[in-house]
C-alpha positions, 0 to 999 in steps of 0.5 A: 852877396859875396864873401870874397876876402882879400888879405895880406899873405902869411909871413912865411909864404914864399914867392919866387925865393922871397918870403912875404915877411921879406917883401912886407911888414905890418900890412893890413887892409881896412875899409878898402885901403892897405897900410903897412910897409913894403921893402924894396926888392933889389935881388933874386927872381922878382928883380930879374923878372920884374925889375927892382922895386916894391911888391905886395903879397896878397891872399884871396879867400872865400871865393864864391863856389859858383864863381866862373872867373876871378881876375886880379891885378893892378890898375893901371898896370905895368904890363901884366893887366888883370890875371885869372885866379880861379885855377890858381891852387894857392889863390894868392898873388904878388904885385909890383907897386910902381905908384902907390898913389895912382894904382889900385888893386882890382879884384873882379869876381864873376858868378852866374848871379852877379859881377863884383868889382872891388878896388883897394887903395894903396896910398897908405903903404910906406915904401922902404928902401931897406 
């Protein structure tokens, strides 16, 4: 089976002028569910391009060597849908959370041997206005 791993991005990683530590603190994943705190973004490139709100920074590792596609995103999405990760050299992403109780982080990995779909619960996240 697959070794694909989803984890919070490292604190010092930068996304469009924001470090992961400014976007989130104490984020972890256990049994397919995220917990921790997301901090509201009210300025900078993320706000300009996506609007003010809460963003989750995630790293994807241990992708199968024969993977032909890895699609990641939120379900339901606010417009971007699932995006291809296979050619992203950093294998990470930042996702705007608009409804933590209804949205799921979705990871779809395709190989010559199998298709794997993982859905991660976001309802355990805390949305902070600071």
